[in-house]
KEVEX-407866 format. One record per residue (C-alpha): residue in one letter; x, y, z; residue number from 0. Coordinates in Angstrom, 3 decimals, padded with zeros to 6 digits. Each point is the difference from the previous one (the first is absolute). Layout:
NODE | a | X | Y | Z | NUM
...
% end
This chain:
NODE | m | 110.399 | 133.072 | 094.194 | 0
NODE | n | -001.397 | -002.693 | -002.296 | 1
NODE | i | -000.878 | -003.321 | 001.617 | 2
NODE | w | -000.455 | -003.221 | -001.964 | 3
NODE | f | -002.841 | -002.041 | 001.474 | 4
NODE | t | -002.085 | -003.122 | -000.558 | 5
NODE | k | -003.673 | -000.052 | 000.955 | 6
NODE | m | -001.039 | -003.436 | 001.252 | 7
NODE | s | -003.058 | -001.695 | 001.459 | 8
NODE | g | -000.104 | -002.886 | 002.468 | 9
NODE | a | -003.547 | -001.358 | -000.247 | 10
NODE | g | -001.288 | 003.577 | -000.291 | 11
NODE | n | 002.255 | 001.493 | 002.686 | 12
NODE | d | 001.978 | 002.505 | -002.111 | 13
NODE | f | 003.525 | 001.350 | 000.458 | 14
NODE | v | 002.640 | 002.277 | -001.490 | 15
NODE | v | 003.227 | -002.026 | -000.119 | 16
NODE | i | 003.439 | 001.618 | -000.307 | 17
NODE | d | 003.519 | -001.436 | -000.220 | 18
NODE | n | 001.612 | 002.176 | 002.662 | 19
NODE | r | 003.393 | -001.677 | 000.311 | 20
NODE | s | 001.639 | 003.282 | -001.001 | 21
NODE | r | -001.950 | 001.789 | 002.779 | 22
NODE | q | -001.536 | 002.432 | -002.482 | 23
NODE | v | -003.056 | 000.140 | 002.244 | 24
NODE | r | 001.321 | 001.112 | 003.381 | 25
NODE | n | -003.253 | 000.873 | 001.723 | 26
NODE | g | -002.362 | -002.927 | -000.526 | 27
NODE | s | -002.754 | 001.542 | 002.097 | 28
NODE | r | -000.154 | 003.199 | -002.038 | 29
NODE | a | 000.342 | -001.876 | -003.296 | 30
NODE | a | -002.906 | -002.297 | 000.946 | 31
NODE | r | -002.320 | 002.919 | 000.692 | 32
NODE | i | 000.811 | 001.508 | -003.412 | 33
NODE | l | 000.158 | -003.131 | -002.148 | 34
NODE | c | -003.022 | -001.775 | 001.500 | 35
NODE | d | -002.346 | 002.975 | -000.340 | 36
NODE | r | -002.745 | -001.120 | -002.394 | 37
NODE | r | -000.620 | 003.513 | -001.382 | 38
NODE | w | 003.420 | 001.654 | -000.153 | 39
NODE | g | 002.315 | -003.001 | 000.021 | 40
NODE | i | 000.069 | -003.502 | -001.457 | 41
NODE | g | -002.579 | -001.367 | 002.425 | 42
NODE | a | 000.468 | -003.056 | 002.223 | 43
NODE | d | -000.660 | -001.545 | 003.398 | 44
NODE | g | 003.705 | 000.135 | 000.781 | 45
NODE | l | 003.607 | 000.521 | -001.090 | 46
NODE | l | 002.513 | -002.871 | -000.194 | 47
NODE | l | 003.716 | 000.792 | -000.066 | 48
NODE | l | 002.525 | -002.724 | -000.886 | 49
NODE | e | 003.253 | 000.697 | 001.856 | 50
NODE | k | 003.287 | -001.791 | 000.658 | 51
NODE | s | 000.210 | -002.557 | 002.778 | 52
NODE | r | 002.886 | -001.813 | 001.672 | 53
NODE | r | -002.295 | -002.800 | 001.172 | 54
NODE | a | -001.895 | -000.936 | -003.169 | 55
NODE | e | -000.365 | 000.797 | -003.703 | 56
NODE | y | -001.480 | 003.398 | 000.851 | 57
NODE | r | -001.987 | 001.934 | 002.600 | 58
NODE | m | -003.596 | 001.101 | -000.520 | 59
NODE | m | -001.089 | 003.302 | 001.502 | 60
NODE | y | -003.755 | 000.523 | 000.016 | 61
NODE | f | -001.767 | 003.330 | 000.555 | 62
NODE | n | -003.755 | 000.469 | 000.166 | 63
NODE | a | -001.696 | 002.593 | -002.202 | 64
NODE | d | -000.100 | 002.457 | 002.930 | 65
NODE | g | 003.786 | -000.235 | 000.392 | 66
NODE | s | -000.006 | -002.193 | 003.104 | 67
NODE | y | 002.436 | -002.896 | 000.125 | 68
NODE | g | -002.102 | -003.056 | -000.720 | 69
NODE | g | 002.063 | -002.820 | 001.446 | 70
NODE | m | -000.695 | -003.196 | -001.947 | 71
NODE | c | -002.480 | -000.238 | -002.857 | 72
NODE | g | -000.852 | -003.448 | -001.376 | 73
NODE | n | -001.258 | 001.136 | -003.404 | 74
NODE | g | 002.783 | 002.578 | -000.189 | 75
NODE | g | 002.574 | -002.674 | 000.769 | 76
NODE | r | -001.332 | -002.170 | -002.803 | 77
NODE | c | 000.128 | 002.939 | -002.440 | 78
NODE | m | 003.527 | 000.861 | 001.108 | 79
NODE | a | 001.133 | -003.599 | -000.514 | 80
NODE | r | -001.339 | -000.081 | -003.554 | 81
NODE | f | 001.515 | 003.436 | -000.706 | 82
NODE | a | 003.416 | -001.260 | 001.133 | 83
NODE | v | -000.226 | -003.121 | -002.184 | 84
NODE | m | -001.229 | 001.917 | -003.057 | 85
NODE | n | 002.897 | 002.436 | 000.268 | 86
NODE | g | 002.685 | -002.656 | 000.519 | 87
NODE | l | 000.645 | 001.020 | 003.610 | 88
NODE | a | -000.834 | -003.388 | 001.531 | 89
NODE | p | -000.632 | -003.625 | -001.063 | 90
NODE | r | -003.535 | -001.400 | -000.090 | 91
NODE | k | 000.453 | -001.400 | 003.513 | 92
NODE | h | 001.676 | 002.498 | 002.266 | 93
NODE | r | 000.058 | 001.673 | 003.402 | 94
NODE | f | -000.574 | 003.645 | 000.809 | 95
NODE | e | 000.064 | 002.123 | 003.124 | 96
NODE | a | -002.932 | 002.025 | 001.337 | 97
NODE | l | -000.576 | 001.404 | 003.467 | 98
NODE | q | 003.082 | -001.849 | 001.332 | 99
NODE | h | -001.369 | -003.380 | -001.119 | 100
NODE | i | 001.015 | -002.230 | -002.904 | 101
NODE | y | -002.727 | -001.165 | -002.388 | 102
NODE | l | 000.191 | -002.747 | -002.608 | 103
NODE | a | -001.626 | 000.654 | -003.390 | 104
NODE | s | -000.702 | -002.348 | -002.892 | 105
NODE | v | -000.984 | 001.604 | -003.322 | 106
NODE | k | -001.679 | -001.966 | -002.772 | 107
NODE | n | -001.125 | 002.340 | -002.774 | 108
NODE | s | -002.648 | 002.280 | 001.529 | 109
NODE | e | -000.618 | -002.234 | 003.033 | 110
NODE | v | 002.135 | 000.641 | 003.055 | 111
NODE | e | 000.204 | -002.033 | 003.191 | 112
NODE | l | 001.314 | 001.754 | 003.081 | 113
NODE | s | 000.983 | -001.670 | 003.273 | 114
NODE | m | -001.093 | 002.243 | 002.847 | 115
NODE | i | 000.959 | 000.325 | 003.651 | 116
NODE | d | -001.978 | -001.916 | 002.602 | 117
NODE | p | -003.022 | 001.950 | 001.304 | 118
NODE | v | 000.064 | 001.241 | 003.591 | 119
NODE | g | -002.493 | 001.340 | 002.496 | 120
NODE | l | -003.036 | -001.919 | -001.229 | 121
NODE | r | -003.068 | 000.725 | 002.088 | 122
NODE | l | -003.460 | -001.154 | -001.027 | 123
NODE | e | -003.312 | 001.741 | 000.613 | 124
NODE | k | 001.121 | 002.917 | 002.144 | 125
NODE | k | -002.895 | 002.270 | 000.993 | 126
NODE | i | 000.236 | 003.704 | -000.912 | 127
NODE | r | -002.518 | 002.838 | -000.116 | 128
NODE | l | -000.847 | 000.898 | -003.591 | 129
NODE | q | -002.634 | 002.583 | -000.892 | 130
NODE | g | -001.436 | -000.325 | 003.488 | 131
NODE | k | -000.242 | -003.811 | -000.086 | 132
NODE | s | 002.152 | -002.856 | 001.253 | 133
NODE | v | 001.570 | -001.801 | -002.972 | 134
NODE | s | 002.299 | -003.051 | -000.112 | 135
NODE | v | 003.194 | 000.483 | -002.003 | 136
NODE | s | 003.164 | -002.053 | -000.367 | 137
NODE | h | 003.518 | 001.309 | -000.465 | 138
NODE | v | 003.419 | -001.302 | -001.006 | 139
NODE | d | 003.316 | 001.395 | -001.235 | 140
NODE | t | 001.045 | -001.564 | -003.325 | 141
NODE | g | 002.825 | 002.452 | -000.717 | 142
NODE | s | -002.464 | 002.860 | 000.488 | 143
NODE | p | -002.739 | 000.214 | 002.665 | 144
NODE | h | -003.445 | -001.127 | -001.154 | 145
NODE | v | -003.478 | -000.142 | 001.466 | 146
NODE | v | -002.393 | -002.518 | -001.571 | 147
NODE | v | -003.766 | 000.470 | 000.322 | 148
NODE | v | -002.458 | -002.710 | -001.031 | 149
NODE | c | -002.952 | 001.690 | -001.730 | 150
NODE | s | -002.556 | -001.798 | 002.174 | 151
NODE | a | 001.544 | 001.702 | 003.064 | 152
NODE | l | -001.405 | 003.266 | -001.364 | 153
NODE | g | -003.500 | -001.455 | -000.273 | 154
NODE | a | -001.475 | -003.440 | -000.539 | 155
NODE | r | -000.917 | 000.737 | -003.620 | 156
NODE | k | 002.905 | 002.302 | -000.853 | 157
NODE | r | 001.675 | -000.785 | -003.335 | 158
NODE | l | 003.481 | 001.021 | -001.112 | 159
NODE | k | -001.225 | 002.042 | -002.967 | 160
NODE | s | -002.064 | 002.250 | 002.292 | 161
NODE | v | 002.742 | 000.737 | 002.566 | 162
NODE | d | 001.025 | 003.676 | 000.222 | 163
NODE | v | 003.700 | -000.886 | -000.123 | 164
NODE | v | 001.300 | 003.578 | 000.161 | 165
NODE | t | -002.136 | 001.214 | 002.912 | 166
NODE | l | 000.379 | -003.125 | 002.125 | 167
NODE | g | 003.610 | -000.503 | -001.081 | 168
NODE | r | 000.988 | 003.474 | 001.144 | 169
NODE | e | -001.705 | -000.430 | 003.367 | 170
NODE | i | 001.755 | -003.301 | 000.678 | 171
NODE | r | 003.317 | 001.222 | -001.466 | 172
NODE | d | 000.168 | 002.756 | 002.643 | 173
NODE | h | -001.745 | -001.906 | 002.798 | 174
NODE | s | 001.526 | 000.340 | 003.469 | 175
NODE | a | 000.440 | -003.802 | 000.117 | 176
NODE | f | 002.603 | 000.213 | -002.777 | 177
NODE | k | 001.927 | 003.117 | 000.951 | 178
NODE | p | 002.547 | 001.416 | -000.403 | 179
NODE | g | 000.794 | -001.318 | -003.474 | 180
NODE | g | -003.497 | -000.743 | -001.211 | 181
NODE | t | -000.876 | -002.979 | -002.165 | 182
NODE | n | -001.137 | -001.203 | -003.401 | 183
NODE | v | -003.574 | -001.285 | -000.103 | 184
NODE | n | -001.448 | -002.952 | -001.939 | 185
NODE | f | -003.630 | -001.041 | -000.364 | 186
NODE | i | -000.574 | -003.618 | -001.027 | 187
NODE | e | -002.792 | -002.307 | -001.090 | 188
NODE | r | 000.131 | -003.756 | -000.467 | 189
NODE | m | -000.759 | -001.319 | -003.461 | 190
NODE | r | -000.056 | -003.659 | -001.041 | 191
NODE | g | 002.614 | -002.483 | 001.247 | 192
NODE | n | 003.362 | 001.580 | 000.817 | 193
NODE | l | -000.881 | 003.252 | -001.745 | 194
NODE | i | -000.465 | 003.324 | 001.779 | 195
NODE | a | -000.739 | 003.501 | -001.277 | 196
NODE | i | 001.684 | 003.077 | 001.457 | 197
NODE | r | -000.092 | 003.801 | -000.120 | 198
NODE | t | 002.830 | 001.992 | 001.566 | 199
NODE | y | 000.531 | 003.472 | 001.446 | 200
NODE | e | 003.744 | 000.687 | -000.077 | 201
NODE | r | 001.799 | 002.115 | 002.537 | 202
NODE | g | 002.252 | 002.481 | -001.812 | 203
NODE | v | -002.149 | -000.016 | -003.110 | 204
NODE | e | -002.942 | 001.002 | 002.227 | 205
NODE | a | -002.503 | -001.488 | -002.414 | 206
NODE | e | -001.292 | -003.322 | -001.258 | 207
NODE | t | 002.497 | -001.745 | -002.276 | 208
NODE | m | -000.682 | -002.585 | -002.672 | 209
NODE | a | 002.117 | -002.610 | 001.802 | 210
NODE | c | 002.383 | -000.408 | 002.931 | 211
NODE | g | 002.511 | -002.834 | 000.319 | 212
NODE | t | 000.679 | 000.071 | 003.734 | 213
NODE | g | -003.724 | 000.640 | 000.527 | 214
NODE | s | -000.876 | -003.086 | -002.039 | 215
NODE | i | 002.381 | -002.049 | 002.155 | 216
NODE | a | -001.583 | 001.399 | 003.172 | 217
NODE | a | -003.479 | -000.777 | -001.343 | 218
NODE | a | 000.956 | -003.560 | -000.953 | 219
NODE | i | 001.527 | -000.676 | 003.427 | 220
NODE | v | -002.999 | 001.369 | 001.885 | 221
NODE | a | -002.419 | -001.856 | -002.294 | 222
NODE | s | 001.914 | -003.246 | 000.491 | 223
NODE | r | -000.381 | 000.242 | 003.766 | 224
NODE | l | -003.607 | 001.277 | 000.104 | 225
NODE | w | -001.377 | -002.218 | -002.757 | 226
NODE | e | 002.421 | -002.949 | 000.274 | 227
NODE | l | 001.296 | 000.434 | -003.541 | 228
NODE | r | 003.186 | -001.733 | -001.093 | 229
NODE | s | 002.847 | 001.358 | -002.098 | 230
NODE | p | 000.054 | 000.991 | -002.808 | 231
NODE | i | -002.647 | 002.721 | 000.168 | 232
NODE | d | -000.926 | 002.073 | -003.058 | 233
NODE | v | -000.779 | 003.645 | 000.699 | 234
NODE | i | -002.064 | 002.131 | -002.415 | 235
NODE | p | 000.720 | 003.720 | 000.459 | 236
NODE | e | -001.992 | 002.858 | -001.512 | 237
NODE | s | 002.071 | -000.267 | -003.214 | 238
NODE | k | -001.280 | -003.589 | -000.440 | 239
NODE | k | 003.633 | -001.113 | -000.580 | 240
NODE | t | 000.426 | -003.076 | 002.187 | 241
NODE | l | 002.763 | -000.186 | 002.600 | 242
NODE | r | 000.893 | -003.390 | 001.454 | 243
NODE | v | 001.202 | -000.272 | 003.592 | 244
NODE | e | 001.812 | -003.157 | 001.140 | 245
NODE | f | 001.248 | -000.735 | 003.512 | 246
NODE | v | 000.618 | -002.703 | 002.608 | 247
NODE | d | -002.130 | 000.070 | 003.155 | 248
NODE | n | 000.927 | -002.415 | 002.803 | 249
NODE | g | -002.830 | 001.254 | 002.176 | 250
NODE | t | 002.248 | 002.357 | 001.936 | 251
NODE | n | 002.261 | 001.752 | -002.490 | 252
NODE | i | -000.483 | 000.968 | -003.633 | 253
NODE | t | 003.170 | -000.286 | -002.093 | 254
NODE | n | 001.272 | -000.334 | -003.590 | 255
NODE | v | -002.365 | 002.666 | -001.315 | 256
NODE | r | 000.018 | 000.528 | -003.773 | 257
NODE | l | -001.851 | 002.566 | -002.110 | 258
NODE | i | -000.591 | -000.876 | -003.665 | 259
NODE | g | -001.551 | 002.115 | -002.715 | 260
NODE | p | 000.463 | 002.223 | -003.062 | 261
NODE | a | 002.491 | 002.866 | -000.316 | 262
NODE | v | -000.251 | 001.858 | -003.309 | 263
NODE | v | 001.484 | 003.050 | -001.691 | 264
NODE | s | -002.476 | 002.745 | -000.895 | 265
NODE | f | 002.384 | 002.455 | -001.709 | 266
NODE | y | 003.455 | 001.585 | 000.043 | 267
NODE | g | 000.918 | 003.659 | -000.003 | 268
NODE | i | 002.078 | 002.977 | 001.099 | 269
NODE | f | -001.220 | 002.410 | 002.666 | 270
NODE | a | 001.448 | 003.465 | 000.587 | 271
NODE | l | 000.396 | -000.037 | 003.773 | 272
% end
């Protein structure tokens, strides 16, 4: 069957987006593996399906490139919100459902602001064995589970550009400390002021991606606690497309998290699925 799709990018995190209100795509996992293949398909980090919802304007279903159900995706959510507005399916400010939560989106041209759920399970500087050494890592769930590693924890002079993101990311992703589901992995470095740089290994893509929304939120939260940074925090992913993370921190809980950044259309097309 022929599938109409839109290819979109959220700060370099790329997606195939499909209006699936008619349920043309019935097996999202299988469709993701086919459509996201960068040699035989369209190529993307994940598949976004817009479906009907009784609780909001629509429901977003997100599948990673390997076909696994991805839960929430911050950059994907921003792309989905702009897709809905562009196609007349929702007003510029609207709510949508994802992973049994309701998210609020605000679309202004190519910039999209997304209100996220409050992070849970924050733990700073947990010791794990990594390549035979004890390394401090932090972890938090921002809609998806994330580990955050400060580059200096890998070596006093370690810089972000020299980190072997794939090798280390895979080892941490499958580490016994984060079983059974595994985790996404982010490596961060402090820049000037409230600016941090990040590189991300994404679970489900099983590779380094150009950006990660929930990973950027996790990085900003960990950085705020370790380095005493205040909101907003600008995060520079590998794509060099800035993501802004805003939140309220009362010293105990972190609430009112917002992710702001670009969501653009790359191209449209029809795929014979």
